[in-house]
C-alpha positions in Angstrom: 107.4 87.8 51.7 107.0 85.6 48.9 103.5 85.7 46.3 103.1 84.3 42.5 103.6 81.8 40.5 99.8 82.5 40.0 97.5 84.6 37.3 98.8 87.9 38.5 102.4 86.5 38.3 102.5 83.8 36.1 106.6 82.0 36.2 107.1 85.2 38.1 107.7 85.5 42.0 106.8 88.5 43.9 109.0 89.1 46.3 109.5 91.6 49.4 112.0 92.1 52.3 112.6 94.4 55.0 116.1 96.6 54.4 118.7 95.8 56.7 119.3 98.1 59.4 122.6 99.4 58.7 125.5 102.5 60.4 125.7 105.3 58.8 128.1 105.6 56.0 127.9 102.1 54.9 124.4 101.8 53.7 123.0 99.3 51.2 123.6 100.3 47.8 122.1 96.8 45.8 120.6 93.4 46.2 121.2 90.2 45.4 118.4 87.4 44.9 119.4 83.6 44.9 117.1 81.7 43.9 117.0 77.8 42.3 114.6 74.7 42.3 117.2 72.9 45.1 116.9 73.8 48.9 119.8 75.6 49.4 121.3 75.4 45.3 121.0 78.9 44.1 122.3 78.0 41.3 120.9 81.2 39.6 121.1 85.0 40.9 120.1 88.4 39.7 121.3 91.9 41.2 118.2 93.9 42.0 119.8 97.2 43.0 118.2 99.5 45.9 115.0 97.6 46.4 112.9 95.8 48.6 110.2 94.8 46.1 111.3 92.4 42.9 109.5 90.5 40.5 111.7 87.4 39.8 110.9 85.8 36.5 111.9 81.5 37.1 110.9 80.7 34.0 113.9 79.3 32.8 114.1 76.7 35.9 110.2 75.4 35.0 110.1 73.6 38.7 107.3 73.1 40.9 109.0 74.6 44.2 111.5 77.4 43.8 113.6 78.1 46.9 114.6 81.9 47.5 117.3 83.8 49.5 118.7 87.8 49.4 121.7 89.4 50.3 122.0 93.3 50.6 125.4 94.7 49.3 127.5 98.0 51.1 130.5 99.6 50.5 132.0 96.6 52.9 130.5 93.9 50.4 128.1 91.2 50.1 126.2 90.9 53.5 125.0 87.1 54.5 122.2 85.6 52.7 118.6 85.8 54.7 117.1 83.0 55.7 115.8 80.3 52.7 112.2 81.1 51.6 110.2 78.8 49.2 106.7 78.8 47.4 105.4 75.7 45.4 103.6 76.1 42.0 99.9 75.0 42.8 97.9 76.7 39.4 96.7 74.3 37.5 97.9 74.9 33.3 95.2 75.7 31.3 93.3 73.8 28.8 94.7 73.5 26.0 92.5 74.5 23.0 91.9 73.8 19.2 91.8 69.9 18.9 90.9 68.3 16.0 90.8 64.5 15.2 90.9 62.9 11.8 90.7 59.4 10.8 93.9 57.9 8.8 93.0 57.5 5.3 93.5 53.5 4.5 94.8 52.8 8.2 92.1 50.9 10.6 91.9 52.2 14.0 94.2 55.1 13.3 93.3 58.7 14.4 95.3 61.9 14.1 94.9 64.5 16.7 96.1 67.8 17.0 96.0 71.4 19.0 97.2 74.5 20.0 100.4 74.6 22.3 99.1 75.6 25.4 100.7 78.9 26.7 101.6 78.7 30.0 105.5 79.1 30.7 105.9 76.4 32.7 104.3 73.6 30.6 106.1 70.5 30.1 103.6 68.8 27.9 100.4 66.9 27.5 98.4 63.6 28.0 96.1 61.8 25.8 92.8 60.7 26.4 89.5 58.8 25.0 86.1 57.9 25.8 83.6 56.0 24.1 80.9 58.5 25.6 80.9 62.3 25.5 79.8 62.4 29.0 81.9 59.5 30.4 84.9 59.8 32.7 88.2 60.6 30.8 90.2 58.7 33.4 93.4 57.4 31.8 95.9 58.5 29.6 96.3 56.7 26.4 99.9 58.2 26.2 102.0 55.9 28.5 104.6 58.7 28.2 103.9 62.7 28.3 104.2 64.4 24.8 106.8 67.1 25.1 105.7 70.8 24.6 107.5 71.4 21.4 104.7 68.7 20.3 101.1 69.5 19.4 100.0 66.0 17.9 99.8 62.4 18.7 98.3 59.4 16.5 96.3 56.7 18.2 96.7 53.3 17.1 94.9 50.0 17.8 92.1 51.8 19.5 89.2 49.0 20.0 85.7 50.1 18.1 82.6 49.6 20.7 80.2 49.1 18.3 81.3 51.4 15.7 80.5 54.1 18.0 82.2 57.9 18.5 85.1 58.2 20.0 85.9 61.6 22.4 89.0 62.6 22.9 90.7 65.0 25.5 93.7 67.0 25.7 95.2 67.7 29.1 98.6 70.1 29.8 100.9 69.0 32.9 103.0 71.7 34.1 106.2 70.9 36.5 104.2 69.7 39.1 102.6 66.5 37.8 99.2 66.2 39.6 98.6 69.4 38.2 96.5 68.4 35.1 93.5 70.0 33.5 
């Protein structure tokens, strides 16, 4: 059974499995967990000891869906892989904080934005939204491509002033599942 990729196990998969029925003197000595972001790929593996409960860190893959299998190992060698199971990240990333907006001196229609880095381990980057009303909808990002997770700033250039009104900005974090935005 798999669970995780949530508040209890961020970027981790909690796995449990049943020990195989073995003949006397051929007992399991350890298990190998196989995992990848491609079904049947199993580009990664980890030896987990003689346990049937394990928390697998998958932050190195930064994927949306993870595929997992496990094999038992005994004195005779590595047994066959168990049936593949998968789990999908459905948790929306946290909202970035610390947004500041500063007019660029000497440049008409330019605002420098900066924010604190999002602490989610599976963050891909950020989208920037602007609206002429604080209560208005922030429907369309003004950056055509995602601002990568290593960058926490953006300059809004050539926005169209609306009767000298105040502008309101919002930063949304995006994770590996492109529909997970906040």
